[in-house]
C-alpha positions in Angstrom: -28.1 -34.3 20.4 -30.0 -31.0 20.1 -28.4 -28.9 17.3 -29.0 -25.2 17.3 -28.1 -23.5 14.1 -27.2 -19.9 15.1 -24.9 -17.5 13.5 -21.9 -16.0 15.3 -23.7 -12.6 15.4 -26.7 -14.2 17.1 -24.5 -15.9 19.7 -22.7 -12.7 20.6 -25.8 -10.7 20.6 -27.3 -12.9 23.4 -25.6 -10.4 25.8 -28.4 -8.1 25.0 -31.0 -10.5 26.5 -32.1 -9.7 30.1 -30.7 -11.9 32.9 -32.1 -12.0 36.4 -29.1 -11.6 38.6 -29.7 -10.5 42.2 -27.8 -7.2 42.9 -25.9 -8.8 45.8 -24.3 -11.2 43.4 -22.7 -8.7 41.1 -19.5 -8.6 43.2 -18.9 -12.3 42.6 -19.4 -12.1 38.8 -16.4 -10.2 37.6 -16.2 -10.3 33.9 -12.7 -10.9 32.3 -11.6 -8.1 29.9 -12.1 -9.0 26.3 -10.0 -8.1 23.3 -11.6 -5.7 20.8 -12.3 -7.9 17.8 -12.4 -6.6 14.2 -14.4 -9.6 12.9 -14.5 -10.5 9.2 -14.9 -6.9 7.8 -11.6 -7.2 6.0 -12.4 -10.4 4.2 -12.6 -9.8 0.4 -13.5 -13.3 -0.6 -15.7 -15.5 1.6 -16.4 -19.1 0.5 -19.2 -21.1 2.4 -19.8 -24.8 2.5 -21.6 -24.8 -0.9 -18.3 -23.5 -2.5 -16.1 -26.1 -0.8 -17.4 -29.5 -1.9 -14.6 -31.6 -0.7 -12.0 -31.3 2.1 -10.4 -28.2 0.5 -10.9 -25.5 -2.1 -8.6 -24.3 -4.9 -8.3 -20.6 -5.5 -7.2 -19.7 -9.0 -5.8 -16.3 -9.5 -5.0 -14.5 -12.8 -1.4 -13.3 -13.3 -1.2 -9.6 -13.4 -0.5 -8.1 -17.0 0.0 -11.6 -18.5 -2.3 -10.7 -21.4 -0.3 -8.4 -23.7 -1.4 -5.8 -26.2 0.9 -5.3 -29.3 1.3 -2.7 -32.0 0.1 -4.3 -35.2 1.2 -3.3 -38.7 -1.4 -2.9 -41.4 -2.2 -6.2 -43.1 -0.3 -8.4 -40.5 -1.6 -11.0 -38.1 -2.5 -9.8 -34.6 -0.2 -11.7 -32.1 -1.7 -14.2 -29.9 -1.7 -13.7 -26.1 -3.3 -15.5 -23.2 -3.7 -14.9 -19.5 -1.7 -16.6 -16.9 -3.0 -18.4 -13.8 -1.7 -19.5 -10.4 -3.5 -22.0 -8.2 -3.5 -22.4 -4.4 -5.2 -25.0 -2.3 -6.8 -24.0 1.0 -7.6 -26.7 3.5 -10.1 -25.7 6.4 -9.2 -27.0 9.9 -11.5 -27.8 12.6 -11.7 -25.5 15.7 -13.9 -26.1 18.7 -14.6 -25.6 22.4 -16.8 -27.6 24.9 -17.8 -25.7 28.0 -19.4 -28.0 30.6 -21.8 -27.4 33.4 -22.5 -29.7 36.3 -26.0 -30.3 37.5 -25.0 -28.9 40.9 -23.9 -25.6 39.3 -27.3 -25.3 37.6 -29.1 -26.2 40.9 -27.1 -23.8 43.0 -26.7 -20.9 40.6 -29.1 -18.0 40.6 -28.2 -17.1 36.9 -28.3 -18.9 33.6 -25.0 -20.9 33.5 -25.7 -22.2 30.1 -26.4 -18.8 28.7 -23.0 -17.5 30.2 -21.2 -20.4 28.7 -22.7 -19.8 25.3 -21.8 -16.2 25.2 -18.2 -16.8 26.4 -17.6 -19.7 24.0 -19.0 -17.7 21.1 -16.6 -14.9 22.0 -13.6 -17.2 22.1 -14.5 -18.7 18.7 -14.8 -15.2 17.3 -11.4 -14.4 18.8 -9.9 -17.4 17.1 -11.3 -16.4 13.8 -9.9 -12.9 14.2 -6.4 -14.2 14.9 -6.6 -16.4 11.8 -7.4 -13.4 9.6 -4.5 -11.3 11.2 -2.1 -14.3 10.6 -3.3 -14.4 6.9 -2.3 -10.8 6.5 1.2 -11.5 7.8 1.5 -14.5 5.5 0.5 -12.4 2.5 3.0 -9.8 3.4 5.8 -12.4 3.6 5.0 -13.7 0.1 5.0 -10.2 -1.4 8.1 -9.1 0.5 6.3 -5.9 1.6 7.7 -5.6 5.1 8.6 -2.1 6.2 11.3 -2.1 9.0 10.7 0.8 11.3 12.7 2.0 14.4 11.7 2.4 18.0 8.5 4.1 17.0 6.5 4.1 13.8 7.0 7.2 11.6 5.1 9.0 8.8 7.8 7.7 6.4 7.1 4.1 7.6 3.4 4.5 6.9 3.9 6.2 3.4 6.4 3.5 2.5 3.9 0.8 3.4 1.2 2.7 1.2 3.7 2.9 -1.6 4.4 -0.8 -1.5 0.7 -1.4 -2.1 0.2 1.4 -4.6 3.2 0.5 -6.8 1.5 -2.9 -7.2 -1.8 -1.2 -8.2 -3.6 -1.7 -4.9 -5.3 1.0 -2.8 -4.4 1.2 0.8 -7.7 1.3 2.8 -6.9 0.3 6.4 -4.1 0.6 8.9 -4.4 -2.1 11.6 -2.2 -1.5 14.6 -1.1 -3.1 17.9 -1.3 -1.1 21.2 2.4 0.0 20.9 2.0 1.3 17.4 -1.3 3.1 18.3 0.6 4.9 21.1 3.2 6.0 18.6 0.6 7.2 16.1 -1.2 9.2 18.7 2.0 11.2 19.2 2.2 12.1 15.5 1.0 15.6 14.7 -0.1 14.6 11.2 -2.5 12.0 12.7 -3.7 14.3 15.4 -4.5 17.1 13.0 -6.2 14.8 10.6 -8.2 13.2 13.4 -9.7 16.5 14.4 -12.0 16.4 11.4 -12.4 12.6 11.3 -14.8 10.2 13.1 -13.6 8.1 15.9 -15.5 5.2 17.7 -13.3 3.5 20.2 -16.0 1.0 21.0 -15.5 -0.4 17.5 -11.7 -0.1 17.5 -11.8 2.8 15.0 -9.2 5.3 16.1 -9.3 7.8 13.2 -8.0 8.3 9.7 -4.7 9.0 8.2 -3.9 9.6 4.5 -7.4 8.4 3.7 -6.9 5.0 5.5 -9.0 4.0 8.5 -6.9 3.3 11.5 -7.8 0.4 13.7 -6.6 -0.9 17.1 -6.6 -4.6 18.1 -4.5 -6.7 20.4 -4.8 -9.5 17.9 -2.0 -8.0 15.8 1.6 -9.0 16.7 3.0 -6.7 19.3 4.7 -3.7 17.8 3.4 -4.4 14.4 1.0 -2.6 12.0 -0.7 -3.9 8.9 -1.6 -1.9 5.8 -4.1 -3.7 3.5 -6.3 -3.2 0.6 -9.5 -4.7 2.0 -11.0 -5.4 -1.4 -8.1 -7.7 -2.2 -6.3 -8.8 0.8 -8.1 -11.7 2.6 -10.0 -14.9 1.7 -11.9 -17.0 4.1 -13.2 -20.5 3.6 -15.8 -21.8 5.9 -16.4 -25.5 5.3 -18.5 -25.5 8.5 -19.7 -22.1 9.8 -19.9 -21.9 13.6 -22.2 -24.7 14.8 -23.6 -25.1 18.3 -24.8 -28.4 19.8 -26.1 -29.2 23.2 -25.1 -32.5 24.9 -25.7 -34.4 28.3 -23.5 -36.9 30.1 -25.9 -38.6 32.5 -23.2 -40.7 34.1 -21.1 -37.7 35.2 -24.2 -35.6 35.7 -22.9 -32.9 33.2 -24.5 -30.9 30.5 -23.0 -28.4 28.2 -22.4 -27.1 24.6 -20.1 -28.0 21.8 -19.1 -25.1 19.5 -17.2 -26.2 16.4 -16.2 -24.6 13.0 -14.0 -25.5 10.0 -12.2 -22.5 8.8 -9.1 -21.4 6.8 -8.0 -17.8 6.3 -5.5 -16.9 3.8 -4.3 -14.0 1.8 -6.4 -13.5 -1.4 -3.7 -11.4 -3.1 -0.4 -11.2 -1.3 0.5 -7.8 -2.7 -2.5 -6.3 -1.0 -0.9 -7.0 2.5 2.0 -5.0 4.1 3.5 -5.3 7.6 5.3 -2.5 9.4 7.5 -3.6 12.3 8.9 -1.4 15.1 11.2 -2.3 17.9 
């Protein structure tokens, strides 16, 4: 087994390396459309293998305002107070994919089949991690009971209510992450359009604009007709017992070669109150 230790970024950046593909073959290599991924930019707490000694990791959170401050009369004892704590156990699961290439494919192909398989497999693993992070936001919202139920289209009131749900719990709304249906609604809201005129947009990075100080993002990894409001400094925790690992293998009997990509991940809410979901119908 040949083990190649490469980061996910290095895997995905391999698309920048030149490939020798005759022009006459471009018509036969039609790339599938890929979802725009938001990656791990919303992760507030990231724990690697060194922080996860066993099969799981325990996150201990302090209880908000458990430590009390009292008015103390002259000459009397200062009352005792102590912090409260809650504990959650996060268990990473194993994820993987194994693209295979026959020897005939390598012999007959005029481009690097192994390179194509590596790039596609790396993207699919990143897509899986992206979906785990989005699911963690929904889970945090459920625990905090922060859901805002909208109507047929998202409204400014829905957005401000979602912001309020975070702010009343002392969080700061930093990001609004939307599905395609919700982004369509937002683009028809005058408040957003006017604010966006002076903002910065970069569709290649899924950044649509800003509203009420929040960055507005689009991804199809969000549940259809949903939008998430988060405080990115407190919303998500990610445990990587095994970061993305790439290994090569050969099966001499079947005349196959290929790659094995695996990782052990668990994504969870770090603080449930930092997550809010807006639903539309």
